[in-house]
TORRO-996980 format. One line per field, with one value per residue (C-alpha): chain; x, y, z. Coordinates in Angstrom, 2 decimals, always signed. Layout:
! TORRO-996980
ch (A ...)
px (X ...)
py (Y ...)
pz (Z ...)
! end
This chain:
! TORRO-996980
ch (A A A A A A A A A A A A A A A A A A A A A A A A A A A A A A A A A A A A A A A A A A A A A A A A A A A A A A A A A A A A A A A A A A A A A A A A A A A A A A A A A A A A A A A A A A A A A A A A A A A A A A A A A A A A A A A A A A A A A A A A A A A A A A A A A A A A A A A A A A A A A A A A A A A A A A A A A A A A A A A A A A A A A A A A A A A A A A A A A A A A A A A A A A A A A A A A A A A A A A A A A A A A A A A A)
px (+8.62 +11.10 +10.51 +7.16 +7.86 +10.48 +7.76 +5.42 +8.14 +8.72 +4.98 +4.62 +7.88 +6.70 +2.90 +0.34 -3.22 -4.94 -8.48 -9.10 -11.53 -14.60 -18.69 -19.47 -23.11 -24.71 -24.93 -20.68 -20.37 -22.95 -21.28 -17.85 -18.52 -20.67 -18.08 -15.97 -12.75 -9.78 -7.28 -4.42 -6.67 -7.57 -4.63 -5.63 -6.40 -9.89 -12.33 -13.36 -16.81 -20.24 -22.22 -24.39 -22.97 -24.44 -23.22 -20.73 -17.19 -14.40 -10.63 -8.05 -6.68 -3.31 -2.08 +2.05 +4.29 +8.20 +11.61 +14.04 +17.80 +19.96 +23.33 +22.86 +19.79 +16.34 +13.10 +9.45 +7.78 +3.67 +2.39 -1.19 -2.32 -4.99 -5.19 -5.73 -8.87 -10.97 -9.36 -5.60 -3.57 -1.01 -1.12 -0.09 +0.75 -1.38 +0.64 +4.16 +5.34 +8.63 +9.50 +13.26 +13.53 +15.43 +18.32 +16.63 +13.77 +13.31 +10.46 +10.29 +10.16 +7.44 +5.27 +5.34 +4.38 +1.49 +2.98 +2.77 -0.10 -2.41 -5.48 -7.36 -10.26 -12.68 -16.45 -15.78 -15.79 -14.64 -12.62 -10.38 -9.31 -6.33 -4.49 -1.75 +0.21 +3.54 +2.83 +6.38 +7.34 +6.38 +3.72 +2.21 +2.31 -1.24 -1.81 -4.70 -4.19 -7.47 -8.13 -10.31 -11.27 -9.60 -6.44 -5.13 -4.44 -2.49 -2.76 -0.22 -0.51 -3.14 -0.76 -2.65 -0.73 -1.57 -0.83 -0.62 +2.55 +4.15 +3.18 +6.18 +6.38 +9.85 +9.40 +12.26 +12.16 +13.94 +16.98 +16.89 +12.95 +11.48 +8.11 +8.66 +8.91 +10.90 +8.92 +9.71 +6.97 +9.35 +7.98 +6.92 +3.61 +2.69 +1.66 +4.44 +4.08 +3.75 +6.19 +9.23 +8.20 +11.37 +13.80 +11.76 +11.94 +15.67 +16.27 +14.56 +16.51 +19.85 +18.86 +17.56)
py (+9.71 +7.90 +10.67 +10.05 +6.32 +7.33 +9.48 +6.92 +3.72 +6.76 +6.90 +2.72 +2.31 +5.25 +5.90 +7.13 +7.23 +10.10 +11.22 +14.56 +14.97 +15.58 +15.07 +11.38 +11.08 +8.32 +9.62 +9.58 +6.01 +4.96 +6.97 +5.59 +1.93 +0.81 +0.19 -3.19 -3.56 -2.22 -4.31 -3.43 -3.23 -6.80 -8.29 -7.31 -9.62 -8.18 -6.23 -2.91 -1.68 -3.30 -1.93 +0.62 +3.59 +5.90 +9.36 +10.71 +12.93 +11.36 +11.78 +12.44 +8.76 +7.98 +4.72 +5.39 +2.37 +3.21 +2.15 +1.75 +0.85 +0.39 -1.59 -2.97 -3.95 -3.12 -3.03 -1.78 +0.25 +0.10 +2.69 +3.30 +6.51 +8.95 +12.42 +13.37 +15.80 +16.35 +20.00 +18.49 +18.51 +15.78 +12.24 +10.03 +6.28 +3.19 +0.63 +0.41 -3.24 -2.86 -6.01 -6.59 -7.54 -10.73 -10.39 -11.45 -8.48 -5.36 -2.81 -1.74 -4.65 -5.96 -2.81 -2.79 -6.58 -5.50 -7.46 -5.21 -2.78 -1.11 +0.34 +2.70 +3.27 +5.03 +3.56 +1.55 +5.09 +5.63 +2.45 +2.89 -0.21 -0.31 -3.89 -4.26 -7.37 -8.16 -11.76 -13.42 -16.52 -18.99 -17.32 -13.89 -11.78 -10.22 -7.67 -6.33 -3.12 -1.55 +1.22 +0.05 +1.82 -0.45 -1.23 -1.13 -4.32 -5.92 -9.18 -10.84 -14.02 -14.94 -13.71 -10.97 -8.31 -6.02 -2.15 -0.59 -2.41 -1.23 -0.20 -1.17 -4.81 -6.07 -8.92 -10.73 -14.03 -16.86 -18.03 -21.61 -22.22 -21.39 -20.42 -19.20 -15.32 -13.58 -11.29 -8.71 -6.22 -2.59 -1.08 +2.31 +2.48 +6.59 +6.98 +8.98 +11.79 +10.06 +12.82 +11.69 +7.57 +6.67 +8.25 +6.88 +2.92 +3.81 +4.64 +1.26 -0.86 +0.46 +0.10 -3.49)
pz (-28.03 -26.04 -23.98 -23.17 -22.71 -20.27 -18.30 -18.35 -16.95 -14.28 -13.31 -13.38 -10.56 -8.35 -7.98 -5.98 -5.19 -3.48 -2.39 -0.85 +2.30 +1.20 +1.60 -0.58 -1.25 -2.28 -6.17 -5.69 -5.31 -7.51 -10.48 -9.48 -8.21 -11.13 -13.57 -14.26 -12.36 -14.71 -15.45 -13.38 -10.46 -11.06 -9.31 -5.96 -3.13 -3.10 -5.72 -4.51 -4.33 -5.18 -2.25 -1.27 +0.46 +3.30 +2.31 +4.77 +5.67 +4.35 +5.41 +3.02 +1.82 +0.11 -1.25 -2.53 -4.03 -4.03 -4.84 -1.90 -2.68 +0.45 +1.69 -1.73 -1.58 -2.96 -1.65 -2.54 -0.18 +0.00 +2.36 +3.30 +4.47 +5.73 +7.07 +10.81 +9.13 +6.87 +6.01 +6.60 +3.42 +5.29 +5.33 +7.82 +7.16 +8.98 +7.69 +5.76 +3.77 +2.62 +0.35 +0.03 -3.80 -4.42 -7.20 -10.86 -9.42 -10.21 -9.79 -13.27 -15.00 -12.02 -12.95 -16.75 -16.28 -13.58 -11.40 -8.46 -7.58 -4.11 -3.48 -0.59 -0.28 +2.23 +1.80 +5.40 +6.97 +10.01 +9.26 +6.24 +4.19 +1.91 -0.05 -2.08 -3.89 -5.54 -8.02 -8.03 -10.07 -7.91 -5.39 -4.64 -1.85 -0.73 +2.15 +3.59 +5.97 +7.63 +10.59 +13.72 +16.59 +19.27 +16.67 +13.29 +11.32 +8.77 +7.18 +4.94 +3.41 +6.01 +9.15 +10.84 +12.19 +15.40 +13.75 +17.30 +17.82 +15.04 +11.61 +9.14 +8.22 +6.19 +4.25 +2.16 +0.91 +3.14 +1.03 +2.51 +1.57 -2.03 -0.60 +2.93 +3.82 +6.90 +8.74 +11.04 +12.42 +13.59 +16.88 +15.36 +16.88 +15.69 +11.83 +10.61 +7.62 +4.21 +2.88 +5.10 +5.18 +2.95 +4.94 +8.78 +6.64 +5.84 +9.75 +10.79 +8.58 +9.44 +13.07 +13.00)
! end
């Protein structure tokens, strides 16, 4: 029993959702979307789906939530990725959000109490949409990220970021102001392979 609990906690602390590239038709969406939003996903900023969608050839999508320890600090990393073609199996991130945790926060506890979640969908093909949240004691960090023909965009708690200027955004609690975040957008304009995204973010933070 203890081993089962340990495996479940590990899955909570580091999880990803993957959809492979494929033709998606109206029947697929009616079956998948005509359901009540599960409790875990209900904490997201926006409810997914509920619209009729025409068939399309989807790229593969992937969202990953993971932990990172660096220099005595702990972070949660949210990564939203796509394949470059429908046949590819390699995912490249179009948006990364790294949140530095406060000393009394832990990713394990946040996951166990349903305070973190993320999702990534292709329903707006050829544009793609991801969203996530982190619920703190005093406020939430809500964000959406989307691809577009002209430039990709991320919105965090109503602040807009042009991702063509940088794919990775670092958020830290302002230690002097309870409800204020410090933000820093790095200048990594090219999407990075998700398999190496933690190393990429470590390099960015170390060079800051």
